N, C-alpha and C positions, 0 to 999 in steps of 0.2 A: 491691214484689215483686222488681224488678230488683236492688235493694240486697241483699236477702236471698240471691238466687242468687249474686251476686258474693262475698258473705261465705262462702258454703258451698263455692265453687269457687275457692280462691285460686290454683290452678295454671294457670288459664285466662287469666291476665292477658295483654294484648297485648304483643308484643315491644317496641313503641316505649315502653312504660311502664317497661321494664327496661333497655334500651340506648338512652340518649339520643343523638340524632344530633349530630355535631360541627357547629361553626358554619358550615362551608362545604364544598362538594364537594372543593375543593382540599386539604382536610385528610385525604383518603383516598388510597389508593394509585392508584386508577383512577377516571376520571370519563367520562360519556357522556350524550348527550341522545337521546331517542327522541320526536320531536315536542315537545310541551309537557312531557314527563316528564323530569325531571333525576335521573340516577342516579349513585351513587358506590359503591365497593366496596373491601374489604380482604381479603387472603388470609391466613387464620389457620393454615395448614398443617393439622394434626390437632387443634389445641388449642381447647377450648371456654373462652372467657374469662369463666368464672364467678369469684366472689370467691376460691375456691380452684380455680385452673385445673386441668383434667385433659385427658387425651389420648383420642381415639377411634382405635381400631386399624384400622377399615375404612372411614373416611369422611374427606372433606376438608371443612373448615369455611370458609365465606365469609360475611363480614359485608356486608350490603347496606343502603345508605341511600337514601332518597327525599326530595328537596327540593321536589317539587311540592306545592302546598297541598292539593289534593284528588286522591286517587288510588284505584284499585281494585287491590289486590294480588292476584296470582294466581301461585302457585308454579310452575304449569305453563308460564309464560311464560319461565322462566329455565332455562338448561342450561349445563353446563360442558364446554368443549372442551379436551382434553388432548393435547398434541403434535400438534395438527391433525387428530386422528381424530374419529370420530362422537361428537357431544355426548352427555352423559349427563344424565338428569333427576335432580332433587333427590328424596331420600326424605323421607317425613313424619317429623316429630319423634317421633311415637309409635313408629314402627318403629325409629328410632335409639335412643331411650330403652329400648325393649323389649330390644334386642340387648345393652344394658348390664345391665339388671336381671335378665334370664333367661339370661345367657351360658352357664351350666353346666346349664341345665334338661334339655336333650335328652340330654346325655352322661352324666347321673347320675340316670336315672329309678329305679334300684333295684338292689339286690344280693341275691342268693339265697345263704344260708349253709347248709351241711350238716355233719353230724357222723357219724362211722362207728361202728357198733355191730357188731363182728364183720364179717360179710360184708354187712351191711345198712347202707344210708344213710338217715338221718332228716333230712328237710328241716325246718330250724328256722324258716323263714319268710322272707318277702321284706322286707328292710330298705330302705325308701325313703329316698333322700337328700332334703335340703331342696329344695323347688321354687324358692325365692327367698329372699333375706335376710329373716330374721324368721319363716320358715315354722314354725308350731307344730303341724303335722299329726302329727309323731311324738314330740312332747315328752311325757315321762313324766308321768303324773298326780301331782299333789301330794297328800300325805296330808291327811285332813280337818283343818281348823284351821290349815294351813300358809299363810302369806300368799303371794300370787302374786308371782313374780319380776318386778321392774320392769325392763323392757328399754327403754332410752332410744334413740330413733331420732334421727338428725340432722335439723335443721330442713328442709333440702333436700338430697336425695341427688343424685348426678351425673345420673341419669335425669330428675329433676325439673328440673334446670337446663337440660338439653337442650330440654325443652318450653318452659320459661319464656322462654328467649332466642331461640326460633325465631319466624320470621315466621308470622303467622296470615293466611290468605286472607280477603279482604273489604275493605270501604271503610275509608279512614282519612284523616287529615290530616297533611301533612308540616310540617316535617322529622321523619322517623322512621327508625329503624334496627332490624335484627334479623338473625338467622342463618339460613342454609340449609345443608343437609348433603348432600354428593354422595358416592355410593359409590365407593371406590377402595382397593384392597388392595396396590397395587404400591409400588415404591420412589419416594418423592417426589423424590429427587435426580435421577432419570432424566427428570423432566418438564422439558423445555426451554421449552415454551410452555403457559400456562394462560390461557384466555380465558373470561370470563363473557359468555354471549350472552343478550340479551333480544329476544323476538319477541312483542310484544303489539299491541293495536289502534292504538297511537300510532306504530308503526313499529319497525324493528329497531335494535339498538345492540350494540356490542361493547366490553367493558372488558378491557383486557390486564392480567392480574394477574402474569404472568411472561413475559418475552420477547414475541415477536410472530410470528404465523404468516406474516406478509408479509415477503418478502425483498426487498432493494433491487434495482431493475431493472438488468440488465446491458446494457452498450452492445453493439449488434450489430456495430459496426465498431471496429477498433483505434484507439486514441487517436493523433492526428496529432502529429508531432514539431514543436516550435516552429521 
């Protein structure tokens, strides 16, 4: 039964089956330990590293690797601290993928056309825009005997890759890697410090992805002359 379900749901593969972890934590931009949990991370800016990479307009992409043999992944244990401000939580892959797939849904729900006949206006009808790519709701009917138009879809669309490459909550075995997506619509160039914070049952950990919130201590007394 389990094999049948996996075959029927190819998009639910765990992230670690898609993004193999690198040989060691040192192969990543940042590393940290939280008790027995060994973490590493890379900052991907807004880029999703799919076979055909693409950009997210409103999210930051962070690759997280775990090198502990047995772990329990929980997205809620990770936050992203930008410029030392209040940390933000990751958004689910479904929300991020949906924002890509239905980007124009709310803004194009329909158009009402009208035509003038003297002093009277006749409403011709509400012309609904496509709700999503491939929507056939308003596709004109084909005459009897006309073969249906074959519309080829890509094997995996960008929103599919968002989910396939994302971390899935639950138990697993390391080393393993996957992506988390954090909401941010500002200018990335203005981010002086980017820190990935982990706060789980093993203890806290901080991975500095850009700069550091900590500043070197200043001496309270002037330096003595030789």
